[in-house]
N, C-alpha and C positions, 0 to 999 in steps of 0.2 A: 373864746366863747362865742365869737359870731359864727353864726349858722349851726350852732350846737344841737344834734338833736339824739333821739335814743341810740343810735348806732355808736355813738361817742361814751355810751355808760361804761366805765371800766369794767371789769373781771369783778364779780361779788361773790365768786366762789368760798364758801367757808364763813359767809357772813349771815346773821340773821336779822330779818327786818319784821317789825310789828307796822301794819297800815290799818289807820282807822277808817270807817267809811269804804271800804274795800270792795264792796259788793256792786259798785256802778259807777258809771264816769270817771273824773280822775281820779279817784282812790283805786278803782279797777284797773286804769292803765298803770298807775305808779306799781301797783304790785305784781302786774303781769309782767311788766319791762324789768323790775328787778329781779322776777325770777327767770326771766329769760338770759339774764346776764349771770344766774347762779346761785343766786341768794336763796336761802330758806325765809320763806314768809308766810307771817301769820297774818289772815284776815281776820281784823277786829270788826265785827258788823252786828248790828242790833238784832236783825232778820236773821233766823237761822235758815229759812228756806231760802232767801236771796245769797245770803253767805255760802251756803253748800253750793248753790248753783254756779254762784262766781268761783268756786275751788274748781267744781266740774269743768267749767268752760275755759279756765287758764289751762288746766292740764290737756285739753284739746287742742288748744292753740299752741301750747309750747310743752311738746310730748318730754316727760321728763322732769317736768317741774316739779320744785319740792314747795308745795304749799298746803295749809290746812286752815280752816275756818275755826275760830272761838268766839263764843258769844262776848259782845260788850255792849250795854246801853250806856251812854256817855248823860242821859238824862236821871242816871240813877246811882249815886256814890256805892251801893251796895254791889251792884255789876262791875263797878269799876276795880272796886275791891276784891272781888270772886274772880275776876280776869287777871288782876296782877299776882295773886296767890296761885293760881293755876298754872301760870306762866312760870313762876318761879318753881314750881313741883317738877316741870318737865325740862326747864332749860337754866342754864348756869349764868349765860351772858345774853347780851342784846346790844347788836351793833348798830342799829338803825331805829329810830322811831318816829314814824311820820304822823303827826297830828292832823289828818286831813279831814275827819268827818264834820260835817254842820250843818245848821238850819239856816233858813235866810227869810228876813221879812215876815215872820208869822204874827198872826193876832197874839194876843196876849194871852201868855199862858204859864205855868209852874211845871218844875220838873217834879220827879219823885220826892224831892227832898226840899221843896218849896222855894226854889230859886227861879226868878224869870227865865223863860225858856232858851231865849237864845244866848244870854249871857253863860247859863246854866250848862247847856250843851258845847258852845264853841269855845268858853274859856274854862270854865270851873272843871267840867269833866276832865278836860285834857289837862290841866293844872295836876288835879290829882293823880291821874293815869301816870303823868310824867314823874312825879314824886316818889309813886309805890314802886317803878321800875327803874329808878334811879341806881339802886345797888347792882341791878343788872347790867346796866349801861356801864358802870363803873369797873364791871368785872371782865367787860370786852376788852379787846385788844387795843391798841392806840389808834385813833380813827373813829370811835363812836360818835354818831350824829343824833341831834334831834331836830326835826323839820316841823315847822308851825305853819298850818297853811293859813294866812289871813286873805285881804283882799284890798284891791284899789279904794272899795267904798269905806275903809277905816278914815278917809278923809272927812267923811259926812260928820264925824263926830267924836270929840274927846271923851274918855270915861266921866262918870260923873259917881265919885266916890262916895257921895250923901246918897245916892238913888240907885244902887247897884242892882235892885231888883225892879226898876222902870214903874214904880207905884205912881210917880207923880207927872201926869200929862204922857203916858206911853205913845210912842209914835214908832211903827215896827222897822222902819228904815232906819231911823236913829238909833234905836235898841240894836239892830243888825252891826251900823258903824263903830258903835261903841264896843261891840264883842269881838270886832277885828282889829280894834285901837288896842284892846287888851290883849289880843294873841301877840301884837307886835310889842307891847310893854313887856309881858312876860318874856319873850325872847329877848328884850334888851337887859332884863334883870338877871336873867339865867346867864345869859353870857357873862355879864359882869361878876356874877357869884363864882363861873367857873373859873374866869381869870383870876380872882383874886384866890381861889383855892389851887391855882396851879394846876387845874385840870385838862385833860388833852380832850376832852368830850365839847365839841364844838354845836352851838345851837344857833340854828339860822331860821329865816321865813321865808314863805314864797308866795306868790298870788299868779292865779291862772289866767287872768286878763278877762276876757269875755269868751267863755268856752262853753261850748252847749253840754249841759249836764241835766239832771233832775232837781238841782238844787231848790229850783221854783216849785216842785210838787208837792213839797210839803204845804205850802201856804195854799196851792190850788186844792188841796184835797180838803183842807179846812174849810175854805169859804166857798166852794163850788165854783163853776164857770165865771169868769168875771172879765173885764176889759184889761185888766192887770195881766192876768193869765194868760189872755190871747196873744196881747203884746208880747210876753215873755216866749211863748211857742214861736210866733213868727221869728223872732230875734234869735232864737235857737237855731231855726231852720235855716234862717237866710242871711244872717249876720255874723252869728259868732263862729269862732274857730272849732275844730272838732275836740274831743276829750283827749285824743291822742296827742294834741299840740300844745292842749291848755295844761297837761301833765307834765310838759318840759321843764318848766320853772322848778318844780318839785323835785323832778328827778336830778337835775342839775344841783339844787342845792344839796340833795342827798349824796351825790355821789362824786360831782366833779372834784379834783385838784383844786387847792387854793380857795375854797370857800372859808370864810373867814369867819369868826365869832360876830354875831347880830347881822350877818348880812341880811338884805333882803332881794331875793331874786324874782323877776318878773318879765313879760312879755317886752321886746325891744320898744315897739310903738304902744306901751301902755296896755291895750286890750289885745294885740296879737303880735307874733313875730319870735324870734327865738331868744332864749334867756340872756338877761343881761342884769346886772345890778340895778335895782329899782328906786326911785324915788319914793319916800315915805313922809309922812308930816313930820316936823319938827319935834312936836309934844312926843312921839312916841320914842325919843331918845331922852326923855327926862327921868334923872335919876330917882327923885321923890316921888314921882308918880309912880314910877315901878315900884319902889320899897313900899309905898302906902297898898297899891293893888295886892303886891305879894303876901301883906302882913292880913290883909282882908280876904284874900284867897285862901290862907292858911286856916285861919280861924272859922270860915265858911265850911270848908271841906274836911277840916280836922286832919289835914295831911301834912306834916312837917317835913322838909328836906335835911332835918337832921343837922349834921356838922358842916353843910355847906356854908361857908362865911357871907357876911352880908359886903 
């Protein structure tokens, strides 16, 4: 693991990957490097214009790359269902699902289905997508993986099962932390259920440390120029590691031999460095919280994982 970089990605020929939020930043680099190593990659993006532009750009950077854009809006469960349906009509199996897309520290808002935006996009949208694509993951050869991209900011807050929509005293950074904790609890519970089922599918998580990306852009667009947005722009320019480095933990979790159920991969020094197994809050290993979040997520999304045992 020490010094691991994109050149260490094993050959991905014959494997199919879905990467959400693949039009820019860490998602784009993840999709590009998987394609570079031979994977057939679906760029699951909300914006058709940006998704198609990313497809063209990857083809120009990686001649012969097998990539295609497909529309996916994680803030709309109808879009999630349509994506999964369309994928199933075109492909029989899925080897790798990278749940990368997300929003960060937005002012209070709601998704198309009425969920608080950060919880709805960062967790519920990916929970639904994973459940709907599970039959395709099961159909893949042994070695299929799911990677949920969380954040070191999960340390900010535990989930509040009594206020998943953040209606009581909404604070945007706390809401973001809760959504990232939800990513890790989802990974933990999914791993536990795969183990109970004797499944060969591995569920792991990753975080990029402090990487330059457009994750701050959503809040900035809604708020206009603020001190926070200017500080974020400065940090991206002068402190953060590039997206090419920030994507390495995700790529490691997705492809490296020896990745185990419920692993959490991040930069060696917390905010930057080569990928290693990362610290995470003890609460993200709590079975009871994982089960309760799972039950709430199934109820809210209407997506059941069928026969996957508890």
